[in-house]
C-alpha positions in Angstrom: 159.8 108.6 96.1 161.4 105.3 96.8 162.5 104.2 100.2 164.5 101.0 100.8 163.1 98.5 103.3 164.3 95.0 104.4 162.2 92.3 102.8 162.4 88.5 103.2 161.7 86.8 99.9 161.2 83.1 99.2 164.0 81.4 97.2 161.8 78.4 96.2 159.6 78.7 93.2 157.1 76.2 94.7 156.6 78.5 97.7 156.0 81.4 95.5 153.2 79.6 93.7 151.7 78.4 96.9 151.6 82.0 98.1 149.8 83.1 95.0 147.2 80.4 95.4 146.6 81.4 99.0 146.1 85.0 97.9 143.2 84.0 95.6 141.3 82.8 98.7 140.7 86.5 99.5 137.8 88.3 97.7 138.7 90.1 94.5 139.4 93.9 94.5 136.8 96.4 93.4 138.1 98.2 90.3 135.3 100.4 89.3 131.8 100.5 87.9 130.0 101.8 84.8 126.5 102.9 84.1 124.0 104.8 86.3 120.4 104.4 87.1 118.7 106.8 84.7 115.4 105.6 83.2 113.5 107.6 80.7 111.4 110.4 82.1 108.2 108.4 81.3 107.1 105.0 80.0 103.4 105.9 79.1 101.1 102.9 79.2 97.7 104.6 79.5 96.4 108.1 79.7 93.3 110.3 80.2 92.3 113.9 79.3 90.2 116.1 81.6 87.7 118.7 80.5 90.4 121.4 80.7 92.7 119.6 78.3 95.1 118.4 81.0 96.7 115.1 80.3 97.1 112.4 83.0 99.9 110.0 82.0 100.4 106.6 83.6 104.1 106.0 83.7 104.4 102.2 84.1 108.1 101.6 84.7 108.7 104.6 86.9 105.5 103.7 88.9 103.9 107.1 88.9 101.3 109.4 87.3 102.2 112.7 85.5 99.6 115.5 85.0 100.7 117.9 82.3 99.0 120.8 80.5 98.9 121.4 76.8 102.3 123.2 76.9 104.0 120.2 78.6 104.2 121.9 82.0 104.2 119.5 84.8 101.2 120.2 87.1 101.3 117.1 89.3 103.4 114.0 89.9 102.7 111.2 92.3 103.5 107.5 92.9 106.6 105.4 93.5 107.6 101.8 93.5 106.3 99.6 96.4 103.4 97.9 98.0 102.3 100.6 100.4 99.2 102.8 99.9 99.8 105.1 96.9 102.7 103.0 95.6 102.7 100.7 92.5 104.4 97.7 91.2 103.3 97.7 87.5 100.5 100.2 87.0 98.6 99.5 83.8 95.2 101.3 83.5 94.1 104.8 84.3 90.7 106.6 84.4 89.2 109.9 85.6 85.8 110.4 87.1 83.7 113.6 86.7 85.0 115.0 90.0 88.7 114.6 89.0 89.4 111.5 91.1 92.0 109.3 89.6 91.9 105.5 89.4 94.9 103.3 88.7 95.1 99.5 88.2 98.2 97.6 89.2 98.6 94.3 87.4 101.3 92.9 89.7 99.7 93.9 93.1 96.3 93.0 91.6 94.6 96.1 93.1 92.8 99.3 92.0 93.8 102.5 93.8 91.8 105.7 94.0 93.5 109.2 94.4 92.0 112.6 94.9 92.6 115.4 92.4 95.8 116.4 94.3 97.2 112.9 94.0 96.6 111.9 97.6 95.7 108.2 98.3 92.0 107.5 99.0 91.5 103.7 98.9 92.6 100.5 97.3 90.6 97.4 96.5 91.1 94.0 95.0 93.7 91.5 95.9 94.8 88.3 94.1 92.1 85.8 93.5 89.1 84.6 91.4 86.2 85.7 93.8 84.1 88.7 93.1 86.1 91.8 93.7 89.4 90.0 93.5 91.7 90.5 90.5 94.3 88.7 88.4 96.3 91.1 86.2 93.9 94.0 86.0 94.6 96.3 83.0 92.2 98.8 81.4 89.8 101.0 83.3 86.8 103.1 82.3 84.2 105.2 84.1 80.6 104.6 83.2 77.2 105.8 84.3 74.4 103.6 85.7 70.7 104.2 84.9 70.5 105.9 88.3 73.3 108.4 87.1 75.8 106.9 89.5 79.4 106.6 88.2 80.8 103.1 88.1 84.3 101.8 87.6 84.8 99.1 84.9 87.9 96.9 85.3 89.4 94.6 82.6 90.4 91.6 84.8 92.6 89.9 82.2 93.7 86.6 83.7 90.2 86.0 85.2 88.8 86.7 81.6 86.2 89.1 82.8 85.1 92.7 83.3 84.2 93.6 86.9 82.3 96.7 88.0 82.8 98.6 91.3 81.2 101.8 92.7 83.3 104.9 93.5 83.8 103.6 97.0 85.4 100.5 95.6 82.5 98.2 96.5 82.0 95.3 94.1 78.8 95.6 92.1 78.6 92.9 89.4 80.4 90.9 86.7 79.7 92.7 83.4 81.2 90.0 81.0 83.0 86.8 81.6 85.1 84.0 80.0 82.1 82.8 77.9 82.9 85.8 75.7 86.3 87.2 76.8 89.7 85.7 76.6 92.2 88.4 77.5 90.5 91.8 77.9 93.1 94.6 77.6 91.7 98.2 77.3 88.1 99.4 77.6 86.1 102.5 76.7 82.5 103.6 77.2 80.6 105.7 74.7 77.8 108.3 75.3 75.1 105.6 74.8 76.7 103.6 77.6 78.0 100.9 75.3 81.2 99.3 76.4 84.0 98.7 73.9 86.8 96.2 74.7 90.0 95.3 73.0 90.7 91.6 73.7 94.3 90.8 72.9 93.7 87.1 73.3 91.0 87.1 70.6 92.7 89.9 68.7 89.3 91.5 68.3 87.3 94.6 69.3 84.1 93.7 71.2 81.0 96.0 71.7 78.6 95.4 74.5 75.4 97.3 75.5 75.0 98.6 79.0 73.6 95.3 80.2 76.5 93.3 79.0 75.0 91.9 75.9 77.4 91.4 73.1 76.4 93.5 70.1 79.3 92.9 67.7 82.9 91.8 67.4 85.3 92.6 64.6 88.9 92.1 63.6 91.3 89.3 62.6 95.0 88.8 62.4 96.7 90.7 59.6 97.8 94.0 58.1 94.9 95.0 56.0 92.5 97.7 57.0 90.2 96.4 59.8 92.8 93.7 60.7 95.0 93.8 63.8 98.3 92.6 65.0 97.6 92.8 68.7 94.6 95.0 69.7 95.6 97.5 72.3 94.3 101.0 73.4 90.8 102.1 72.6 88.8 105.3 72.9 85.5 106.8 71.6 85.4 110.4 70.5 82.5 112.9 71.1 80.9 111.9 67.8 80.9 108.2 68.6 83.7 107.1 66.4 85.9 104.4 67.8 89.7 104.4 67.6 91.9 101.3 68.2 95.6 101.1 68.5 96.9 98.2 66.4 100.1 97.6 68.3 102.4 95.6 66.1 101.2 97.4 62.9 102.1 100.7 64.7 98.9 102.4 63.6 95.6 103.8 64.9 92.4 102.6 63.1 89.1 104.5 63.1 85.7 102.8 63.0 82.1 103.7 63.1 79.6 102.4 65.7 79.0 99.3 63.5 82.7 98.4 63.2 83.1 99.7 59.7 86.6 100.8 58.9 87.0 104.5 58.1 90.7 105.4 58.1 94.0 104.7 59.7 97.3 106.4 60.3 100.8 105.6 61.7 103.5 103.1 61.4 106.2 101.7 63.7 108.9 104.3 64.2 110.0 107.2 66.3 109.4 110.2 64.1 106.4 112.5 64.6 103.3 110.6 63.6 105.1 107.2 63.9 103.9 105.0 66.8 105.1 102.4 69.2 102.6 102.7 72.0 99.7 101.2 74.0 96.8 103.3 75.4 94.5 105.8 73.8 92.4 108.7 75.0 90.3 111.5 73.4 89.3 115.0 74.5 86.2 117.2 74.2 87.3 118.3 70.7 87.7 114.7 69.5 91.5 114.9 69.3 93.2 111.5 69.9 96.1 111.0 72.3 98.4 107.9 72.4 100.6 106.7 75.2 103.6 106.2 72.8 105.3 103.9 75.3 108.5 102.8 73.5 109.1 106.3 72.2 108.8 107.6 75.8 106.2 110.3 74.9 102.6 111.2 74.3 101.4 112.2 70.8 98.3 114.1 69.8 96.4 113.9 66.5 93.1 115.3 65.2 90.4 112.8 64.4 91.6 112.6 60.8 95.1 111.5 61.9 96.9 114.8 61.5 99.8 115.2 63.9 99.3 118.1 66.3 101.6 117.9 69.3 103.8 115.7 71.5 104.9 115.5 75.1 108.4 114.0 75.1 110.5 113.5 78.2 114.2 112.8 78.6 115.5 109.4 77.6 118.3 107.2 79.0 121.7 108.4 77.8 124.1 106.0 76.2 126.1 104.1 78.9 123.3 104.4 81.5 120.4 102.1 82.3 116.8 101.8 83.3 116.9 98.2 84.5 120.3 96.5 84.1 119.8 92.7 84.1 122.3 90.2 82.6 126.0 90.7 81.6 128.4 88.7 79.5 132.0 89.1 78.3 133.0 87.9 74.9 136.4 86.3 74.1 137.7 89.7 73.0 136.9 91.2 76.4 134.0 93.3 75.3 131.1 93.5 77.8 127.4 93.2 76.8 124.7 94.3 79.1 120.9 93.8 78.8 118.7 96.7 79.8 115.3 95.2 80.3 113.2 98.3 80.6 114.8 100.1 77.6 114.7 96.9 75.5 118.3 97.2 74.3 121.8 95.7 74.6 124.7 98.1 75.4 128.3 97.2 74.7 131.4 98.4 76.5 135.1 97.7 76.1 137.2 96.2 78.8 138.1 99.7 80.1 134.4 100.2 80.7 133.9 102.7 77.8 130.6 102.7 76.0 130.9 101.4 72.4 127.4 101.1 70.9 123.9 99.7 71.6 121.0 98.1 69.7 117.4 97.1 70.2 113.9 98.4 70.7 110.5 96.9 71.7 109.1 94.5 69.2 106.9 91.4 68.7 108.4 87.9 68.9 107.6 87.0 65.3 109.6 90.0 64.0 113.0 89.4 62.5 115.5 92.0 63.7 116.7 93.9 66.8 113.4 93.6 68.6 113.0 92.6 72.2 110.2 91.8 74.7 112.1 92.6 77.9 115.5 90.9 77.2 116.6 88.8 80.1 119.5 86.3 79.7 122.7 86.6 77.6 125.1 84.0 76.3 128.1 84.0 73.9 129.2 81.2 71.6 132.8 80.4 70.4 132.4 82.8 67.5 131.4 85.6 69.9 127.8 85.6 68.5 125.4 86.9 71.2 122.3 84.9 72.2 119.5 86.8 74.0 116.5 85.3 75.7 113.5 87.4 74.8 110.4 86.1 76.7 109.6 82.9 74.7 112.2 83.0 72.1 116.0 83.3 71.7 117.5 85.9 69.4 121.0 85.6 67.9 123.2 88.6 66.9 126.6 89.1 65.4 129.0 90.8 67.9 128.3 94.1 66.2 124.6 93.8 66.9 123.5 92.7 63.4 120.5 90.4 63.6 121.2 86.8 62.5 118.4 84.5 63.6 115.8 83.6 66.2 114.5 80.4 67.7 110.8 80.6 68.5 108.2 78.1 69.7 105.9 79.6 67.2 108.1 78.9 64.3 110.4 76.0 65.3 108.4 74.0 67.8 111.1 74.3 70.4 109.5 73.5 73.8 111.0 76.3 75.9 109.2 78.8 78.0 110.8 82.0 79.3 114.6 81.2 79.2 115.8 82.7 82.5 119.6 81.9 82.4 121.8 80.7 79.5 125.3 79.5 78.9 127.4 77.7 76.4 129.8 74.8 77.1 133.1 74.5 75.2 131.4 72.4 72.5 128.9 75.2 71.6 126.0 73.5 73.3 123.5 76.0 74.7 122.0 75.3 78.1 119.2 77.4 79.6 116.8 77.3 82.5 113.1 77.8 82.0 110.0 78.9 83.8 108.8 75.2 83.5 111.5 74.3 86.2 113.7 72.6 83.7 117.1 72.8 82.0 117.2 72.4 78.2 120.2 71.7 76.0 120.4 72.7 72.3 123.0 72.5 69.6 124.3 75.6 67.8 121.6 75.1 65.1 118.7 75.2 67.6 118.1 71.4 67.7 116.9 70.2 71.1 119.3 67.6 72.5 118.2 67.1 76.1 115.7 68.2 78.7 115.8 67.5 82.4 114.2 68.6 85.6 110.7 69.0 87.0 109.1 71.0 89.8 110.1 69.8 93.2 112.9 69.6 95.7 114.4 66.2 95.1 117.8 65.8 93.5 117.5 66.9 89.8 114.2 68.8 90.5 113.9 72.6 90.5 111.9 75.4 92.0 112.4 78.5 89.8 115.9 77.8 88.4 117.8 80.8 87.2 121.5 81.3 86.7 123.5 78.5 84.9 127.0 77.9 83.7 129.4 75.1 82.6 132.9 74.2 83.9 135.9 73.1 81.9 134.8 69.5 81.9 131.3 70.4 80.6 129.5 69.9 83.9 126.5 72.1 84.4 125.8 74.2 87.6 122.3 75.6 88.2 121.0 78.1 90.7 117.9 76.4 92.1 116.6 79.6 93.4 113.6 78.7 95.6 115.2 75.5 96.8 118.1 77.7 98.1 120.8 75.5 96.5 123.2 74.9 93.7 122.9 71.7 91.7 125.6 70.2 89.6 125.0 67.9 86.6 126.8 66.1 83.8 126.6 67.6 80.4 123.6 65.4 79.7 121.7 66.1 82.9 122.8 63.3 85.3 122.7 64.6 88.8 126.2 64.8 90.5 125.8 66.8 93.7 124.1 69.8 95.3 124.9 72.3 98.1 123.2 75.0 100.0 120.3 75.5 102.4 118.2 78.5 103.4 120.1 80.9 105.7 122.6 83.6 106.2 125.7 81.5 107.0 128.6 80.8 104.6 127.3 78.4 102.0 123.7 79.2 102.6 121.3 81.3 100.4 118.2 83.4 100.6 117.8 84.1 96.9 120.5 82.7 94.7 120.0 84.0 91.1 123.2 84.6 89.1 126.0 82.0 88.7 129.3 81.9 86.8 132.2 79.4 86.7 135.8 80.6 86.3 138.6 78.8 84.3 139.7 77.1 87.5 136.2 75.7 87.9 135.4 77.8 90.9 131.7 78.7 91.2 130.5 82.2 92.0 126.9 82.7 93.2 125.0 86.0 93.4 122.5 86.2 96.3 120.1 89.0 95.4 118.5 89.3 98.8 121.7 89.0 100.8 123.5 91.4 98.4 126.5 89.1 98.4 128.7 87.0 96.2 129.9 83.7 97.4 132.7 81.7 95.9 132.9 77.9 96.0 135.1 75.2 94.5 133.6 72.7 92.1 132.6 70.4 95.0 130.6 73.2 96.7 133.2 74.0 99.4 133.0 77.6 100.5 136.0 79.8 99.7 135.1 83.4 100.3 132.4 86.0 100.0 132.0 89.8 99.5 129.4 92.5 99.3 126.8 94.1 101.4 123.7 96.2 100.9 124.4 99.8 99.9 125.3 102.2 97.2 129.1 102.5 97.7 131.9 100.8 95.9 131.6 97.0 96.2 128.1 97.3 97.7 124.9 96.1 96.0 121.2 96.8 95.8 119.6 94.0 93.8 122.6 92.2 92.3 121.4 89.8 89.7 123.9 88.2 87.3 127.6 87.7 87.0 130.2 87.2 84.2 133.9 86.3 84.3 136.3 87.0 81.4 138.5 84.3 79.8 141.4 85.1 82.1 139.3 84.4 85.2 140.7 87.5 86.7 138.0 90.0 86.0 134.4 89.7 87.3 131.4 91.8 86.3 128.2 92.0 88.4 124.9 93.7 87.4 123.8 95.9 90.3 120.2 96.5 89.2 118.8 98.9 91.8 121.9 101.0 91.6 121.7 101.0 87.8 125.3 99.9 87.2 127.7 97.1 86.5 130.5 96.6 89.0 133.9 95.2 88.1 136.1 93.2 90.5 139.5 91.8 89.7 142.1 89.3 91.0 144.7 91.3 89.2 144.8 94.6 91.2 148.1 95.6 89.8 149.7 94.7 86.5 153.5 94.5 86.1 155.4 94.7 82.8 159.2 94.5 82.2 161.0 96.1 79.3 164.7 95.0 79.1 167.2 97.3 77.3 169.0 94.2 76.0 168.7 90.4 76.5 172.2 89.5 75.6 175.0 90.8 77.8 178.7 90.0 78.5 180.4 89.5 81.8 180.9 92.9 83.4 178.1 94.6 81.4 175.1 96.3 82.9 171.7 94.5 82.7 169.0 97.1 82.7 165.3 97.0 82.3 162.2 99.2 83.0 159.5 97.9 85.4 156.0 99.5 84.8 153.3 99.0 87.4 149.6 100.0 86.9 147.0 100.2 89.6 143.6 98.7 88.6 141.9 99.4 91.9 140.1 102.5 93.0 142.4 103.1 96.0 146.0 104.2 96.4 148.3 101.2 96.8 151.7 101.1 98.6 153.5 98.1 97.3 157.0 96.6 97.4 158.9 95.3 94.4 161.7 92.7 94.6 163.6 90.4 92.2 165.7 87.3 91.8 167.1 85.1 89.1 166.7 81.5 87.9 170.1 80.1 87.1 170.7 77.9 84.0 170.6 74.8 86.3 167.1 75.8 87.5 168.0 77.0 91.0 167.3 80.5 92.3 169.9 83.1 93.0 170.3 84.4 95.6 169.8 81.2 97.6 169.5 83.2 100.7 166.3 85.0 101.8 167.0 88.4 100.3 166.4 90.1 97.0 168.9 90.9 94.2 167.3 94.4 94.0 165.6 96.5 96.7 163.1 95.9 97.8 161.7 99.3 96.8 158.5 100.8 98.2 156.2 102.3 95.5 153.1 104.4 95.9 150.6 103.8 93.0 147.9 106.5 92.6 144.2 105.5 92.3 143.6 107.1 88.9 144.9 104.2 86.8 148.1 105.9 85.9 151.3 103.9 85.8 154.5 104.1 87.9 157.8 103.0 86.5 161.4 102.6 87.6 164.7 101.4 86.0 166.5 98.5 87.6 170.2 97.9 86.7 172.7 95.2 87.7 176.3 94.7 86.8 176.9 91.1 85.5 179.7 89.6 87.7 182.9 88.9 85.8 182.8 85.3 86.9 179.2 84.7 85.9 178.9 81.5 83.9 177.7 81.8 80.3 174.1 80.6 79.7 170.5 81.6 79.7 169.0 83.1 82.9 165.5 84.1 83.9 165.0 87.4 85.7 161.9 87.5 88.0 160.2 90.6 89.4 157.5 90.5 92.0 155.2 93.1 93.6 152.7 93.0 96.3 151.7 94.0 99.9 153.6 91.3 101.7 156.1 89.4 99.5 156.3 86.4 99.3 153.0 85.6 101.2 150.9 88.0 99.1 152.2 88.5 95.6 149.9 90.6 93.5 151.8 90.5 90.2 154.9 89.0 88.8 156.7 89.2 85.5 159.9 87.7 84.0 162.2 87.8 81.0 165.1 85.7 79.8 168.7 87.0 79.2 171.8 85.4 78.0 175.3 85.9 79.3 178.2 85.1 76.9 
């Protein structure tokens, strides 16, 4: 297995350390990945039922529509993510007309699309704006009938605070209701008398209009009593004219008569049959009620008295896999925490990339507990507590996932909005970037210490800042994403320097998002669009880069955030569109020495076992060589050759170890004293040393 080969090895310790420093200029080695892109089968946001009892389910996060029969057989599936005809970004509302045509609203693309009964694209209308026919975050849809028996499409245009009406060809007809009444219309339904019912999440009320847009009544207030709501959501009207409203954060469906009088309610937050965690509602010809049970990844069916009848449940994301992997951090023990935004949870892995546990589900910001609203950024303090940005609050958990506290603008008056990136310095000060183009600094108790930045492109200003980290001196580095640069500040926000411009050359950026600083104060920047990582020193000088677009090892599709462990040797990067976290290392091989004895006499044998482990995913052919530091501090031999070998070792790519025993006879004339035995391995010793180890022994 081992063949001898001539090797020139440095006899000067300083040269060895210089060689190691030069090796770090190369990109790190890919050592493996964990996770897979495996979202739940469906994330139902809205639904409709045709006259044959078939269910049309709008799958928001998979950007598609499912048609299923009452036995859960899939009859039709169409849609994908994108901006082309028939594709969606964030579909939100669904409606069926009398001919079986399907209408879908997209609250990111700000359009309505029409499909024929086979799922083929027909037309799209809308576009972002405030003019008639334009939309800003369209949500619920409903089909109504004009006095001339012509079907019309009613659209809840949430951010424009209005309901618009189109004909079946997509032509704008009129504004049905506007901001004089509406604040944030969510879902809509039309009864047999042509009255329009609206859930307005901004008002937290249900509104009833006649066919001409006159407000007839409004009811509801914030609370948990019958007739009260904690976020009005889906709404439907059955064949008898009864109105059903999903009360989102109370996890229940409430039933009312035409005058808004409460009749009954059922459900609670949970995942068992009859428990609810959903959004949209629909009803069939038999007045059965269906709910798009979003965060339980299913549809449930009830009779009009609330009795559970059936469910349509799809597969869910297995442990250790992701729907949308976002941020990653490593605690001081080496455990890895990963935020899955679409599944609303945090997954934890050990340093060997094994899944350990997870926690979290969808919830409202005021709730105490493991509830998230699309978790985004992660940070870890000196006690390994985990901080998670959760839309407009920050939630704090023990390392085992136990809820500890949350900081919210609603409760604490902390002026932050949408923390996008977070980090701690060595003094447990928390820094985070915000959607207000600022950086904020807080102490460990949530007290605001400093705020800096404003929208702009001057020094100290930002345009959509994202990733953030601190160096060993407490200086703060910020990804100024849409200014295509990195900015460096003192701990209190004084501008120091910046680097970067728009472009594809070294030191330039297209979309810098994630950022991390290693223990040597090198700065790593993730460029999402370029699918690359660039490494800089603390002054912004380019060092190296790696990555390209693809699905292979070391390739990326949508890299977002980066974390580095305390050793500075292991790097973790979230690869969102590939659904995984990739690990890279500056320690491709580890070397351990196990001496049989550390005290020997003149003429004895000095023996030890050398164990080498390959941490990369490729077979490595390495050499191993040795020398000794004498008691006076000089190296032996003082000529360019090794005491032992060098041997050539082949390390397999499966992570197993290779070992050999090295023995030397101690010369009879060796001077008593303490010596240090050095062992080195690498591709090209001494210019490229991958690992070294040593032990002391005494000659008497």
